[in-house]
Every structure is written in C-alpha cells, then in structure tokens.
N, C-alpha and C positions, 0 to 999 in steps of 0.2 A: 369919768363921764358916766359911767354905770351907776355909781353912788348917788351922784347928783339927780339922775334920772329916777332912781328909787325913791329918794326923799321928795322930789318934786310930785311924784304920783301918790304920795302919801300912804305908802305900805311898807311893812317890814318883812323880814324873812326870818324864819327859825333854823335852827341848826339841820342841814340838809343830810340826807344819808349818803348821797353821791354828789360828786361834782358834775353836774349835767352839761358842761362844755369840755369834758375831758375824753379822750378816745377810750381810756380805760372803762370808763362808765358805759359808753356804748358797747364796747366789746364784751362787758359782763352781761349787758342786756341781751345781747345777741345770744351768748351761751345759754343763759337762763331760759330765755323764752323758747328757744328750739330744743331744749332739753324737757321743758314742761309738757309738751304734748298738747297745749292749749289750742284753741281754735286759730286758724290762720298759718298751719304750717305748710311748707311747701309741697308736702306730699298729699296735702288735702284736695278733695274736689271743691267745686264752687256751689254745690248743690244748695247750700244755706247762705252763701255769700262769703265764706271763709276767706277765699282767695282775694276776692275784691276789696273786702274791709279789714283784711288782716295782713296776708302775705305781700299785697301790693305795697303796704307802706314800709314793710321791712326791705324789699327790693329798692324802694326809693331811698330808704335810710342808706344802704350800701352805696347808692350813688353820691349822695350827699357826703358821705364820709370820704369817698375817693376824692371828690372836689376840695373837701377840707385839708386831707394830708397827702394826697398824691402817693398812696400806697396801694399798690395793685393787690394787695390782699383782699381789698373790698371789691374790686372787680372780679377776683376769683370767686368770692362768696356770692356775688350776684349770679355767675355763671352756674354755679353749684345749684342754687335755688331755682333759677328761672328755667333751668333744663327740667326740673322736676315739675314745675308749673305747667310747662308747654306739654309734658307728657300726660298732663291731665286734661288735654283739650277733649271734647266731646268726640271728635274724629278719631283721636287716638285711643280713646276708652271704649269707643263702638256704641256710645248712647246717642239718642236723638232728642231734639227739641219738640215743641208740641206740634209741629208740622210734619215730623217724621223725618227730619235731616238731620245727618250726623255731620256738624260743621266745625271749622278748626278755631272754636272759641269756647267759652265756658257757660254751660246753662245754670239756671237757679231756679228754684221751686220756693218751698217754705222759706220764709214767711210772706213772700213777695206777691205771689201769683194767685189767680182765680183758681178755686177747688171745683171740681165737678163730680157728679155721679150719676149714673142712669138709673132710673127707677123701672123694674121690669115686672112683667105679670108672672104668675106662678110656674108658667113655661119658658121663662127666660126672654121673652121678648121685649125689646126695649119700649117703653111707653112715654117717658118724660126725662129730659135732661135737666137736673137742677144744679144751679151754680151760685157760688157765694163768692163775692169780691173783697169780703172783709179779709185783712191781714190773718195769718195763720190759719187760712181757710182749710188745711189739711187736717185740722183739729176739730172741724164741724161733722156733725152727723145729721142726715135726713131721715127722719122717722115718720113712718105712714100708719095711720090709724083709720079705723073705720068711719065712715061718713053716716049719714041720716039715712041712706038707702043703698041698694046693692051696687049702683052706680057711681056712687060717691065716696070720696075720701077726704081725709085731712092730713096736712103736711106741718111738721115742725122741722125747722132748721137751727139747730143749736150749736154754737161755737164753744167747746169745752175750755177753751183757754181763757176766753173773755168773758164766758158766762152770758153772752147775748143770745137772745132767742127770738126768731120770728115764726109766727104761726098763721096758717091760711086753712080755715075750716071749711069743709063741705065743698071740696072741689070736684070739678068734672073733666074727664077728657074728651068731651063732645065739642069741637070748634064752634058749633051753633049755640052753646049754652052761655047765658050770662056768667055762669061760674066756670067757664073754661080755665084750666089752671094757668095756662100761658097769659092770658088776659088778666086774671085776677091777680097775679103775682106781680105783673108790670104796673097795674094800677095802684098796687100798694106800696111802690118802690118811692123814697128809700126805707128799707125796714132794717131793724137793728143788724141783721147779718148781711145785708145788701144783696138779696136773693134776686136771681132773675132765672128765667125757665124757657127751654126751647122744647118743641115737640119734634122728635126724630123719625116719626112715622112718615111713609110716603103718602099714605091715605089716612089721615087722621079721622077717627071716628069714636063716638061714645059707647056706652055699654061695658067698658072695661075699667079696671082700677089696678094700681101697682099692688104687688104683694105686700102685706103688711109686715111692719118691723122697721128696724134701724138699717141704715146704709152710709158708711163713712164716705166722705168726700175726699178726692185725691188733687193735690196741686198739680197744674199742668206746668212743664219745663219751658222757660223762655230764656233766651240769651238777651242780657240787658247790655245796651251801648255804654252805660256808665261803667258796668263790671269789666267789659272789655277795655274801656279807656284806662281805668285805674290799673289793671293788670298790665297792660302793655307800655303804659307812660314810662316807667322806669327801664324797661327792656329796650325801648327805642331810644331812651337817653343813653343808655350804655352804648348802643351803636352810634350814636352821634359823637360821643365822646372819643370812642375808638376810631372811627372812620375819619375824623378830622385831628387826628394825632398821629403821625407816621411812626412815632417812637413805640407806639402800641400795636402796630400791624403785624409784626412777626408773631407775636402771642396771641392776638385776640382777633385780628381781622376776619378770618373764616367764620368765627362763631357770630361776629357783629353782622355780617352778610346773612348767616343763617337766620338771625334775628330779625333782620329787616324783612326777609321773606315771610317769616311767622307773623310779624305784626301787621304787614300789610293784608295778609289772608285773613287775619282777626277782624281788623277794621272793615275789611269788604263785606263780612257778614251783615253789616248794617247799612249797606247802600240802598236797600229797599226802603229804608226809614228816612233817608236823607231828602231834605226839600230845600230848594234855593229859589231866590226872587230875581227879578230884573234889576232891582235897586241894589243889589250887592249882598243881600243878606243869606244865611244858611243855618239850618237847625235841624233837629232830628225829631220825628213823630212816632207814636205807637200807631202802627196801622191797625185799621178796624177789624176786630176779630182776634187780634192777639189776645191771650187770655189773661189780661191785667185790668185792673180796676179803671183805668182812664184810656182804654184803647180807643183809638180814633182822634186822640188829642196831641198837641205838641209836648214834648218832654221837658221836665223842670230844667232850668237853666243850668244847673250843675251838672246834670245828666248828659246834656249835650256837649258842654264844655270838657268833661272827663276825657271824651275821645278827641277833642280838640287839642288837648295836651299832646297826644300820640301824633296827630297830624304835624304839629308844631316841631316835635322832634324828628320825625321823618324828614319833613322839609329841610331842616338843618343838616340832618345827617347825609342825605342823598340828593338834595336839589329837587326832590319829586315835586313837580308843579301842581299836580292834583291835589296832594295834600296840603301844600301851601295855599292853594285856593280856598280849600274847604276851611282851613285855619283861619284865613282872612275873613271869609264870610261869617264864620261863627264870631270872630272878633268884632265885626261890624254889628251883628245883631246884638250882641252883649252891650257894645258901647251906647246902642240906642235904648236899652234898659235902664242905664244908670242916670240917676239924678244927684244933684248937688245940694247937700243940706247947708245949713246956716253955717257949719263949722268948717266949709269947704272940703267936705268928705263925701265920697259915694256912698249912696244908698240904692239898693235894688230890690226886687222881689224874688220869692223861690219860684214861682211860675211865670213864665214870660207873660208881660201884659197884653201882648197880642195874641195870646192863645185862648183856646176854647175853655180850659179849666179856669184860669183867671176870670174870663169874662162871665162865664156861666153859660148854660144852655139847657134847653127843655126837652121833653121827651120827643115831641114833633120833629125836631131837628134831625133825628136819626144818626147823631153823631157817634155814639158808642153803643157796642153791643153788651157790654157788662156794668156800665154805669148809665142807665137810659137817660138820667137827668140830673143836672147840677145847677140849679137855679140860682142859688146864691153867689156861685164863684167861689175860688180859693185865692185869697189876696194876702196872704202872710209874707213878711218880710223875710229875706233870705237869713239863715242863722250861721253862727260863727263857724261850724264844722264843715257844712256844705259850702259855704262862702270862701273857705279856704282853697277849695278845688277851683272855683271862679277865678280867685287871684292867682293862684298858681298858673292857670292857664294864661292869663293877661301879662303876667310877667314873663312867661315863656315866649308869648307872641311879641312882646317888646324887645326882649333880648336877642330874639332871632330875626328881629327888623322886619316883622310880618305886619304889624300893627300897633297902635298906642303910642303915646309920648311920654316924656319924663313928667310932664304935669298930671297925666292920669296916674302914674306911679305914685306921685306924692298925695294924690287924692285917696288911692286905695290904701296908703299907709296911714292917712288921717282917720280911715274908717276904723282902723285898728286903735290908733292912740287916742282918738277922741270919742268915739262910740263905743268900741268893744271894751276898753279899758274900764274896770267898774270900780266903784268906792268900795274898799275892803270892809268885810264884817266886823264883828266884835274881835274876832281873833287877830285882826290886822293882817291877815294873809292875802296877797294878791289874787285877784279873781277877775272874771271877764262876763260881760253880759251875753246874752244868748243870741241876740239879733243885732245885725249890722247897723240899725239905726239907734243902737243904745238902749233898746227894750228888752223886757223877757226876764229881767232879774239876773242873778248872778250865782244861783245856787246849783246849777245843773251841771254836774261833774263830767257828764259825757261831752259838755261844750266847752268848759274852760280847761280842760285838760288837753284840748287839742289846738290850743293858742299857739304853740310853738310852729304850727303848720302854716302860720302867716309870716314866717320869717322870710319868705320870698320878697317881702317889701320892706324889710328891715333897713335896707341902704338908704330909704327915702325918709326915716324917721327914727332918730336915735333913742326913743321911748320903747321900740317893739321889742328889742331884745332882752333888756333888763326886766321888763314886765313879765313876758313870757317865761323867762328863766325862774323869776321869783315865784311863779305859779308852781312850778316843779318842785323848787327848794321847799317852799312853805308846806307842801303836802308829801315830801318824800316819797315821789312816784318811784314804783317798782315796774318790772317789765311784764306786766299781766297781758297787755294787748300788742299786736303788731304796730299800732298806730304810735305807741309810745316810743318805740325805737326809732320811727321816723322823726318824731318831736325831739329826741336827744340827739339825732343826727343834725337836725336843723339848727339846735343851739351850737353844737360843735362848728358847723359850716359857718354861721354867722359871727361867731366869736372869732374864729381864725380870719375871717374876711376883714374884720375890724381890728386886728392886731397889727 
C-alpha cells in the first residue's frame, strides 16, 4: 500500500540515512539529541520557549513510542525527563512572572513578550515608560537626544536584531502640550518597532526631560497557555496511560498521580484567561495589560487548543468533569471555525474569526494596551506546524469521546492529503505546502519537516504515512530538534498501527 501511495502522489525517495519507522532510529535520535546540549533539553528553562517547542516534543515522542512498542523503557524515559522539566517551574526556581507571582508553570520572555524601559531624569526619577511590542524587544534600545529647547527631547527606539527604527523628534513631558510624548507616540502608531509609552508620574508636569543617552529595553516574563499546554500534554498522557492500565500501577501509579496534581496546577494558572459562552463555546484570551503584542484579544486557535490537549487527557485519566467540559467547549469553538472546501477537506484560520485580531480594531476601542490599533485585521490561514496542534487536539477529543465524529476525522485527514501534500520540486523529493488550504508554497523547511506530526489522522487516509515518511527519507533528517524526535516517534507509531 505504501509503494502504491508513493507513486500515486508523484514523488520518489532518495537513499535515507535512517529507517524512520524503526525504534533503533528513535533511540539513536534520543541519545544524540540529549548528548548534543541543543535547545530543548529537559534541564533547560523555558525563558526562550525551549521546553515548550523542544522538550515537549521529546516527551510526546516517548509516549508515542510506548504506544507503538509497549516497552516501559519509554515510560521510564518520560519520567526521567519530566521530573527535570517540573523542577524548572517558576515556583520551583523561585522566579516570577510580570505580575510578581511565582507560579507552578513556566514563564517565557525573549522573543515573545513586550520590552520595556523607564526613562529617568539625571537624579533617577522615572519620567516615561517606553515599550516595544515587536518580537525580540529585549534587543531594542531607546536613545534620548536633546530637543530644540531645554524642555524638549527626541527619542529613537531601534531594534538591533531587525534593524527597525522608530523616531519621535522634539517631545515634551507636559500633558498639556501638543507634543506630549505619550500622545505623540500613540498618534504615530504603528511605527516600525511598535512603540507605545506610559507616564509613570503621579502628577505629570512639563519642564523636565529624561537623561540623554541609550537605555536598553527588557522583556517582561509571561506564562503562555500554549507553552503550558505543550509541556503538560505528554505528561498528562503518561498519567492517562498508567491510570487506565492496572498492569502499570505497581511501578508508575504514584508518579502518575503526582503528575496529575502538577498538570492541574499548571493548567489552573490560566483560569483567569478562560472565557466561555452560553452557547457552549470556550477559549482563552490575553487579558488587557499582559505585556504581549495582542493583549486584550482572543488567543490564536492553536494556543487555546494546546491546553485543550491537556484537558482531554486529564478527563480521560481521571474523569475530571471540569477538564472534560473545557475540552468540549474548546472543541465546539474550533468546530465552528472549520469550513469545508471543494475537496471535502477542513480549512481554518490561524486567528479565530470571532476574535478582535481577525476582525481588526481601532484606537478608540481601547482593546489593547500594547497594540492600540489593528485596523486591517490578521486573517492568515492556519499553517502546517501550528495546525498539527489543532488536529492533535481534535483527535484526542474524538478518541476520548469528548467531541467530533468519524466524518470530522476524515476531513482533517483530507486537509493533509489533498491540501498539504505538495507537488515535488525538481529534485522529486516529497514536500508539503505551508497552509492548510494548500497555499504558501512548499520550500519552508520549518513547515514540511513537521509533517509527521499529522500522523494523528493517518488512520483516516492511507496517503498520510507514506508521504510524511518520504519527506524524512528524502532529506535524511537528523536529530537537530526535539520536534524531529516526535516526528520519528509518530512514524514508528503509525507504521506499527498499520502492520
């Protein structure tokens, strides 16, 4: 069947370095990745997303390898790594998020969060808070130079990574002035470095200026629901597998119960971001004032559903009604975002269509502290990599009898086989399109090398496994990233399921 599918899809494979459906390959990847010291090791922090976008995939790989081979070696490997990951929660490290709380989850900063700095006078008194919502904001510098008079100054905010610059000449700190810095900077939004400002003084007045010279911006720490979901999902899956299999209780039950408690505590960190409606929907928002570019808006679909994966596993592991209700509400919300294209495949947007980012908003609405306006809206179609999170959630909700039907699974599988499968290039090697509607080209390695993460829907379309496997074989993928371990585990998992 695999050979027929390969030929039907019009691509060939070269001599692969590894058999990507063998446990020997996964075990090799495990050893090499963990000895490399690369980003995403279990002992890393999540300050720059290394746990969420590196080690989380490794943990998921262990779970899929256990499901494929029923060898408790992979459960032992998950415990070994998960214990290190849990030891790096903010509460264990004694660090805080932007609000000053030390919580049982994992904060992140660079490159995701808003950067801030306080401009002070020569005596150290704070006069103006300058913020940049552009990515890598901690690589930005605010430089104050003299203005046209003693009570005026000019401001430049330069991001040294992106070489983007915003300049604001001849500002005043007098709220009554037409050149009052807060108003002038707001009126200029959006500038290349997405600058906003706030006056920290209790009684603002003119006649003063900040000290001249450069001041670096510092990124604020935030705990992201998507990071919490990605990290806790495989840990919750471990708990579900153990707690529903009495043969594993003697060896792993106490650890599974410990993990249930840890996962629930981490998920609860985001309770203040949860919203639900009377018609059965549920989703997450970024509350206004959170130091993120789109504070005050609904989170992207994949970021809500990442934690939905964890809820689905908790519900299956323990019968937790609250977790099941949230998983179901997230599933209802996602189902209403799905459209059926001409090929009977599902297509959806990166941002939820009911949300403020998708629809756009103006400065008068007061939606966001750090993005005062977004008049055009952001309406891009979901991409392959983030879409894999969405589909992973949908399949978990289906398998645990929370929501969705077999017909839904068929349509998700067709999203892969009819939209993401791309025409091979001149080299004849299998590749994938960037977006779930089949657009975006097929040359972005960060996308097509994530194709095996769609193996969750391979039961509903025989073309998914051979195509994703051929991508890895054609490019002789090596274990540079944690996600590649998950991908190899998924190839093993589905190959064993089909054997």
